[in-house]
N, C-alpha and C positions, 0 to 999 in steps of 0.2 A: 664338664668338658662339653665344650660345642658342638652340635651335627655339622657336617656341612652344608652349606644352602644347596637348593635343587637349581638348574639353570632354569632360569623363565623364557617362555619362549613368547614371541606377539600373542596377540590376542587372534586366538583364528573364528575364521567367519560360523557363524554358528544356521543350521536351519531351524524354520516355526514352521506348523504345516495347518492350512484351513481345507473347511468342505465346502466346495462348490455346490451349491445347491441352487439350479436353474429353476424348480418350480417356486421359488424366494425371492426373483429378479426382478428388477427394473424395467419394463419394456421401454427401450427408446424408439422402435418401429416395427413395423409388421406385415408383411404382405402373403400372398400365395405362396410365395418361391422362397419365403424364411423368415428368418426373425434377429432383430440386434435388442443385446441386452445389457442392462450395466447391474453387475450383481457383488455383494458383499466379498472383499479381499480379504487382505492384514489389515488392520487397522484404520487409517485413513489412504490407503492404497486399492480400489476397486478393481476386479477385474471384469473387462467387454468383452463379451461372448456374443458370436455372430452365426447362424447357420442357414446356408442356403444349397440346393442341389446335393443334399446329402453330403455334405462336406462343413468340416467347423472353424474357425477362425476366435484366435484369443489373443487379445492383448492387455497388460498391467499394469497399473498404477496411475500418473496424474500424465494423462496420455492428450496430447494435440487432439482439436476437434476434427481435422480435416483427418484424421487417420480413424477416430472414432465411427464418424460419418462415411468415409470413402475407401477404406481401407481392409483388404481381405489378405489371409497369408494361411494357406494349409498344406493339403496334398492332393495330386490327381485324382488318385484311388479315394472312393469312399469312404467316410473315416468319423470318428467321434470320439470323445475325450473322455479321461478317467474326472474324479472326482474330488481326488485329493491334489490339493496343490501344495508343495513343498518352496516355501521363499528362502534362498541368500539373505542374510543379512551382515550388516558390515559392521564395526567396531561402535559405530554410535548407534546401532540396531536398528538401524535404515532396510529396506531389503531393495536389494539392488540388480536380485534376478530371480527368476521362478522358474520350476523344471514341474512337466508337467506331461503325465504319460501320455499317450495317441494310441488308439488303436485302428490302424487299416484294414478296412472289411473285404479284404479277399476270398472270392468265392470260393467254396470247398466245392467236394464231390459233387454233391446237389444240387449246388449253384447258389445256398445261402452260406453268409460268412458261418464258419466255425472257430472253438479255440485254436483247434490245428492251422488253419488255414490264415486264421488274424495275425498280421504283423502288430507290433508293437515297438514305439520310440518313445525314449524319450526326447521331449524337449528344451529345451534350455532358449529363454527368453530376457531379454532386458528389461528389468523395471523402467517404467516411466515416469519420472521425478518434477518437480518442483520447475528444475532450471533446466530439465531434460524432456519433451515432453514426445521422445520415442520410443517407443515397443517394439521390438521385432525377434524372431527367430536368431539363436545365434548360433546354436549347435544343436547336431543332432545323430541321436546314439538307439542304435539298433539294438531294443532291449531283450531280445532273443539270441540274437548272436554274440553276444557278449553276457559273460557271466556276472563281471564288473561294470556292468551299466550304470548303475547311480553313484560310483563312484567316478567315472568317469564323466559323468553330467556336472557332480558338483566339483569337480578340478576345472570344469570348461568353464562351468557358472563363475566362480573363484578367477579366473585368469585372464577370463574373453568381455564377459557381461557390461561391465563396470565402464567400460569405454570403448565398446563396441559401435560402431554408428549405421544406425537403420538407416535404409534408404541407398546406401555406400557399400556395404559391405553385404556379401554373401555368406550365409552360416554354413558351418561345415561339418561335414560328417567325420565322425570320431569312430576308432577303432574299427572290428569287422561289421562288415554290412550285410546280409544276408538278401533272399529274395522275397519274402513277404513285405519289406520295405517299399515306399511310394516314393515320387519324388516331387519335392515342396511346389507349390504353384503359389504366385502371389500377385497382389495388384492391388500400388497405391496411387493415391490420389494424382493426378498429374501436376508435374512440377515440385511434388513434395521431393525435397532432402532435410535432414536433417541436419545441421550443421554442428 
């Protein structure tokens, strides 16, 4: 007697994780106000990191040189990133989105940032590919206001990142948004639009 076959579902997107070690990155440029780095990411998809004025910016993958040199996407408040990157892979094993936790350094009662005063945002970004050199923020999830923040971020990555038009679309906030988060800020190279 044969058993009934289980229904098969389409291959779900998978996650892989990499550590971002800023001490072992290649310095692209440096000045008294900040630094631009190229770091190891997932396979041949690097991570581009910038810091300036106590704010940080991150782009992923095969990114246009214009963006590497002239773009900065961050938050208006002082901030810093976590060091664990979650990459969402398609059914070919290629990354199309990256998820990274950012910390918003709000001042606490004594003026310095504390765990209680610090905001946390899961930032979903599009990963640049050989065919599409844009990388940018796609969705933002307040990690303290949403108990299911990781699931929300993965869902947005899977639903929107692969076709997101960097330079033409604004990233959207998903779920509840508390008071500890900050507004996104960005600076793109003049005339830069990825078609």
